[in-house]
N, C-alpha and C positions, 0 to 999 in steps of 0.2 A: 693293248694284244689284237696278235693276228687270229683270225680265224676262216678255216675253207672250208667255206656254205657249196656238198652234192647238189646238182641241179639238172636234174633232166627240162628234155623237150624244147633244147635250143639248135635249133638248124643253121647257123643262122649267123652274117655281124648286127645284122640289127635287133636279132634278139637276143645277143650278145646287150648291145647300146643299150634294150626295153632291161636287160636284169642291171645292173648298171646306172640306172639312170631309175632307179626303182629303191638300190641300198644305197645312193649317196643323201638320198634323200629324208633319211635313218638323219634322225641326230643323234650328232655322238662315230656317229663314222665321218672317218681323216681319211681313207682315201679306198677307192679298187678297182680290183683286178683282175677282170673275167674272163677266162681260159676257158675260150669253146672246145677244143679237141679235146680239150680234159674233162669237160667238163664240170665245170669251176667257180668259184667265183673267190679273187682274197680277201680277203675284207680287214684292211684297219681299222680299229674302236673300241674307243676307251670306253666303258662304262654301257652299253646298248646287253641287255640282258638278248640270249639268244635263237630265244620263242618272235623276239622282235623284227629278227634281218627274216627267218623261216615265214617271216609272216607280211611281208614287206614283199621282197618276193612271188610270196601264193599269190600276190590279191592281184596280180598283173597278169593271170587265167590260165592263159597256156604254158607257165611253167613250173615248175616243180620240186623247188624247197625237200630236196631228201633226207638232208642229216648236212650234223657240222664238227669239226674235226677241230 
């Protein structure tokens, strides 16, 4: 299932890479595409609760995952 996560605080490709790496580390995540300009990440995942994805981004500290569509 594809989920789109709204993320604030990303300002460069390095930020996007950190977010991508954090989401890819979540068990059940199959793919991650971080769109820096759109301030979002598109995640393909199976059996992963929305809160787990939000927590993975928020645990980084600098970025805030605010919503999932």
